[in-house]
Backbone bond lengths (Angstrom), bond angles and torsions (degrees), N, CA, C in turn:
res aa  C-N    CA-C-N  psi(-1)  N-CA   C-N-CA  omega(-1)  CA-C   N-CA-C  phi
1 Y - - - 1.454 - - 1.511 109.30 -
2 R 1.292 116.84 134.69 1.459 121.88 178.00 1.524 108.40 -123.56
3 A 1.304 115.84 115.95 1.457 120.71 -179.17 1.523 110.17 -75.63
4 E 1.296 115.51 141.06 1.455 120.93 175.93 1.530 108.01 -90.75
5 I 1.321 116.32 128.80 1.456 120.60 177.09 1.522 106.93 -86.53
6 R 1.323 115.69 108.93 1.459 120.58 -175.51 1.524 112.80 -85.05
7 N 1.335 116.88 -21.82 1.462 120.21 179.44 1.531 108.48 -134.73
8 P 1.328 117.16 82.00 1.459 119.76 -178.16 1.528 113.08 -59.41
9 R 1.319 118.02 -21.88 1.473 122.81 179.16 1.531 111.27 -66.35
10 A 1.340 117.38 -18.97 1.468 121.37 179.46 1.528 111.33 -71.14
11 L 1.317 116.40 -17.17 1.461 121.54 -178.68 1.523 110.58 -106.51
12 I 1.334 114.96 156.76 1.463 121.02 173.54 1.525 107.49 -140.03
13 T 1.314 115.86 144.32 1.464 120.48 -178.36 1.531 110.88 -99.69
14 R 1.306 114.55 167.63 1.463 121.05 176.02 1.525 110.22 -58.76
15 D 1.311 116.95 -45.38 1.468 120.58 179.84 1.524 111.63 -58.33
16 E 1.322 116.46 -44.31 1.467 119.68 179.69 1.528 110.95 -63.11
17 I 1.333 116.36 -42.95 1.467 119.54 179.06 1.520 109.93 -61.16
18 Q 1.333 117.38 -47.08 1.463 120.48 -179.20 1.525 111.28 -59.96
19 Q 1.334 117.90 -37.95 1.454 121.27 179.36 1.527 111.75 -69.21
20 K 1.332 117.41 -31.50 1.462 121.82 -174.89 1.524 113.94 -91.67
21 L 1.326 118.55 -11.80 1.463 120.46 -178.47 1.519 110.33 -54.38
22 G 1.303 115.62 131.48 1.459 120.69 179.79 1.517 114.51 90.79
23 E 1.336 117.64 -10.46 1.468 119.81 177.27 1.524 109.03 -70.87
24 R 1.296 116.64 140.69 1.462 123.55 -174.47 1.529 113.89 -60.44
25 H 1.305 117.85 -37.01 1.463 121.38 -176.25 1.526 112.76 -104.15
26 F 1.321 116.09 26.75 1.466 121.52 177.53 1.528 108.73 -128.24
27 A 1.321 115.93 138.98 1.465 120.30 178.51 1.524 109.89 -145.29
28 V 1.323 114.85 160.13 1.459 122.07 177.09 1.526 108.39 -119.90
29 W 1.336 115.94 126.95 1.461 123.25 175.71 1.514 106.93 -102.50
30 D 1.313 116.58 109.44 1.458 123.38 177.65 1.525 107.40 -88.82
31 A 1.327 117.16 113.09 1.471 122.54 -174.39 1.528 112.52 -92.53
32 R 1.325 117.31 9.34 1.467 120.34 -179.96 1.524 110.85 -80.05
33 S 1.319 115.41 175.68 1.460 120.52 177.32 1.526 109.96 -68.31
34 K 1.328 116.18 160.92 1.465 120.92 178.34 1.526 110.63 -59.59
35 A 1.337 117.50 -39.15 1.468 121.00 179.72 1.529 111.34 -63.20
36 E 1.323 117.70 -38.99 1.472 120.60 176.91 1.521 109.64 -67.61
37 Y 1.322 116.37 -47.00 1.463 122.26 179.78 1.536 110.97 -58.47
38 D 1.323 116.88 -43.36 1.470 121.85 -179.17 1.525 113.40 -75.13
39 G 1.330 117.39 -7.06 1.465 120.87 179.91 1.516 113.45 80.63
40 E 1.322 117.19 19.13 1.467 121.70 179.73 1.519 112.28 -91.31
41 R 1.328 117.04 -14.73 1.449 121.00 -176.77 1.517 109.79 -146.64
42 G 1.318 116.63 144.81 1.456 121.22 176.80 1.516 111.39 150.78
43 N 1.331 115.13 165.81 1.464 121.13 -178.08 1.528 111.79 -120.31
44 N 1.309 116.25 24.55 1.456 119.84 -178.82 1.520 110.43 -98.42
45 R 1.308 115.87 166.47 1.460 121.10 178.44 1.529 110.60 -59.53
46 H 1.342 116.28 -38.89 1.461 121.78 179.90 1.528 108.44 -124.90
47 L 1.312 116.29 141.36 1.463 121.62 179.67 1.521 109.84 -114.51
48 G 1.313 116.69 155.64 1.457 122.36 -179.27 1.512 109.89 131.77
49 H 1.335 116.50 -145.22 1.458 120.13 -178.89 1.526 111.38 -147.76
50 I 1.320 114.77 165.84 1.462 121.73 176.82 1.531 107.54 -65.41
51 P 1.328 118.63 133.35 1.464 121.06 -178.68 1.531 112.70 -51.48
52 G 1.331 115.07 129.53 1.457 121.85 178.44 1.520 115.07 81.01
53 A 1.323 117.57 -2.92 1.465 120.34 -177.91 1.521 111.16 -63.56
54 V 1.328 114.80 146.97 1.457 122.88 176.79 1.520 107.40 -101.23
55 N 1.327 116.32 134.82 1.462 119.93 -177.49 1.520 111.65 -107.25
56 M 1.336 114.65 117.10 1.460 121.92 164.97 1.516 105.89 -134.52
57 D 1.320 115.98 111.04 1.458 122.28 178.49 1.531 109.08 -53.76
58 W 1.300 116.65 136.67 1.460 121.28 -176.71 1.517 112.68 -55.01
59 V 1.330 118.25 -34.14 1.468 120.12 -179.21 1.528 111.66 -70.00
60 D 1.337 117.52 -20.60 1.459 120.45 178.67 1.531 112.09 -73.63
61 A 1.322 117.46 -9.45 1.462 121.21 175.10 1.532 110.94 -93.07
62 M 1.339 116.02 -0.16 1.467 121.31 -179.15 1.519 111.00 -100.33
63 D 1.319 114.98 146.07 1.456 121.92 176.17 1.529 107.79 -93.85
64 R 1.314 116.18 105.40 1.470 120.92 -176.73 1.528 112.89 -69.48
65 T 1.328 116.79 -16.38 1.468 120.22 179.26 1.530 111.94 -90.33
66 R 1.337 116.75 -6.67 1.466 120.98 -177.98 1.527 111.19 -128.88
67 A 1.325 115.79 49.21 1.471 122.00 174.95 1.525 112.81 56.46
68 L 1.322 116.70 37.70 1.469 124.66 175.45 1.523 114.20 63.75
69 R 1.316 115.81 27.72 1.465 119.56 172.79 1.529 108.70 -69.35
70 I 1.323 116.14 168.63 1.463 120.41 176.07 1.525 107.90 -63.24
71 R 1.330 115.52 135.23 1.465 120.77 178.61 1.527 111.37 -60.23
72 D 1.315 116.28 169.77 1.450 122.70 178.10 1.535 109.93 -50.62
73 Y 1.323 116.44 127.51 1.458 121.45 -174.92 1.523 112.79 -58.97
74 A 1.324 117.46 -49.29 1.468 120.44 -177.80 1.516 111.10 -60.72
75 E 1.320 115.92 -39.81 1.468 121.35 178.58 1.534 110.44 -63.26
76 L 1.322 116.36 -45.67 1.465 120.86 -179.74 1.526 111.63 -65.01
77 V 1.320 117.33 -44.63 1.467 120.54 179.65 1.523 109.57 -58.96
78 T 1.321 116.93 -45.24 1.466 121.47 179.36 1.523 110.87 -60.56
79 E 1.319 116.74 -45.36 1.467 121.23 -179.82 1.527 111.53 -65.08
80 L 1.318 116.97 -45.02 1.469 120.52 179.88 1.526 111.21 -65.10
81 E 1.320 116.97 -40.88 1.461 120.02 178.62 1.525 110.76 -63.45
82 A 1.331 117.25 -37.45 1.466 120.99 177.61 1.528 111.13 -64.67
83 M 1.332 116.67 -25.96 1.462 121.86 178.77 1.525 111.79 -87.10
84 G 1.339 116.41 -7.62 1.459 120.00 178.77 1.509 114.87 103.17
85 L 1.334 117.95 7.35 1.460 121.64 177.70 1.525 108.08 -103.10
86 T 1.335 116.18 116.53 1.461 120.52 -176.57 1.527 110.48 -124.74
87 P 1.334 117.03 155.62 1.466 120.57 -177.05 1.528 114.95 -60.53
88 D 1.328 118.02 -21.09 1.465 120.35 -179.26 1.524 112.68 -83.92
89 M 1.325 117.18 -1.06 1.466 121.25 -178.68 1.529 111.02 -97.18
90 E 1.310 115.59 157.57 1.458 121.86 167.36 1.523 104.68 -89.40
91 I 1.328 117.24 124.07 1.465 121.16 -175.34 1.516 110.18 -120.65
92 A 1.331 115.66 123.68 1.459 121.73 172.93 1.518 107.32 -95.74
93 T 1.315 117.24 134.83 1.459 120.05 177.74 1.524 109.79 -120.08
94 H 1.325 114.88 144.39 1.465 119.97 -179.66 1.517 110.00 -152.56
95 C 1.326 115.00 166.99 1.469 122.23 172.27 1.532 105.99 -141.68
96 Q 1.310 118.54 -129.11 1.465 121.52 175.99 1.529 110.60 -90.62
97 S 1.346 116.02 -39.54 1.462 120.15 -174.83 1.524 113.43 -137.95
98 H 1.303 118.56 12.19 1.457 127.88 -178.60 1.533 112.68 69.20
99 H 1.315 117.81 18.93 1.463 119.70 172.50 1.531 109.42 -82.89
100 R 1.314 117.44 -52.77 1.468 121.32 178.08 1.530 111.01 -65.84
101 S 1.312 115.97 -41.42 1.469 118.84 -177.56 1.523 112.42 -74.17
102 S 1.309 118.49 -12.40 1.468 119.47 170.92 1.522 109.14 -62.57
103 F 1.325 116.22 -35.49 1.464 120.44 176.98 1.527 110.54 -69.59
104 T 1.337 117.67 -43.14 1.467 118.22 -179.87 1.527 111.09 -68.28
105 W 1.336 116.86 -29.41 1.461 119.97 173.05 1.529 109.15 -61.34
106 L 1.340 116.30 -47.14 1.457 121.62 179.22 1.529 111.12 -61.76
107 V 1.326 117.10 -43.27 1.462 121.42 178.06 1.526 109.92 -58.90
108 G 1.318 116.42 -49.72 1.462 120.12 179.81 1.517 112.53 -59.32
109 K 1.315 116.70 -43.56 1.472 120.37 178.39 1.523 110.42 -62.48
110 A 1.332 117.62 -42.29 1.468 121.22 179.19 1.526 111.03 -62.24
111 L 1.337 116.47 -31.66 1.464 121.25 -179.88 1.522 112.98 -84.31
112 G 1.338 117.21 -4.45 1.458 121.30 179.42 1.517 114.33 89.24
113 F 1.320 117.61 15.38 1.462 121.92 178.78 1.532 109.80 -82.94
114 D 1.327 116.38 155.81 1.468 123.51 176.98 1.533 107.09 -87.36
115 M 1.339 115.95 92.39 1.458 121.45 -172.86 1.522 112.39 -101.66
116 R 1.343 114.28 144.06 1.467 121.74 172.22 1.521 107.22 -135.61
117 G 1.311 117.17 138.63 1.458 121.88 -178.51 1.516 111.94 -98.44
118 Y 1.320 115.41 131.78 1.467 120.94 177.51 1.530 107.52 -97.16
119 A 1.317 116.13 95.83 1.463 122.23 -176.00 1.531 112.29 -63.80
120 G 1.322 117.08 -33.09 1.471 119.75 179.20 1.515 111.78 -65.78
121 S 1.327 115.94 -33.88 1.460 124.42 176.75 1.525 112.71 46.63
122 W 1.335 116.56 -159.84 1.460 120.39 -175.59 1.530 111.79 -67.63
123 G 1.343 116.58 -21.88 1.460 119.96 176.10 1.521 111.36 -59.39
124 E 1.318 117.09 -33.61 1.460 122.25 175.14 1.529 110.48 -88.19
125 W 1.339 116.69 -55.83 1.468 122.03 -174.10 1.527 111.74 -57.60
126 G 1.315 116.84 -46.82 1.463 121.58 -175.02 1.512 115.33 -78.44
127 N 1.333 117.81 -2.71 1.457 120.70 178.59 1.523 112.47 -112.65
128 R 1.315 116.50 9.35 1.451 121.34 177.16 1.534 108.89 -104.65
129 D 1.318 115.84 157.28 1.469 120.57 177.41 1.519 111.83 -99.84
130 D 1.332 117.65 -2.39 1.474 120.07 -176.76 1.524 113.53 -114.73
131 T 1.324 117.44 16.48 1.464 121.03 178.40 1.532 108.91 -107.25
132 P 1.338 117.57 134.24 1.462 120.02 179.86 1.529 110.36 -70.61
133 I 1.331 115.46 141.90 1.470 121.50 -177.49 1.516 109.44 -137.86
134 E 1.342 115.49 138.94 1.458 122.15 173.54 1.516 108.81 -114.41
135 K 1.333 114.47 155.82 1.476 120.78 173.56 1.497 107.87 -128.27
């Protein structure tokens, strides 16, 4: 079975992210745990995060009192904006394998953000020797 990608704009590649790093209206939402983001935990060749990435663990976007539904929209928008993620930006989201960040992509889209999913995620970025990494 071969899935047809109906909206290629929903995805972003490693090359595109590397080209956009440092651009004012581009940001990276790292949906991994703080320990993964900080480079304290992981099974990749290199640990840490994409330079300038903002870390909000995917579970922090869930409402634990409401069966893990998306948290209150206004609350989330306020929190994300305080972290530097705003609706006028192009935001790439990733985790280790784009399973967790698929949820943050959905959250961002529900909030009206311009979201793109990095399917390669840290499984690709953290196992290369030519990708910039911060700790």
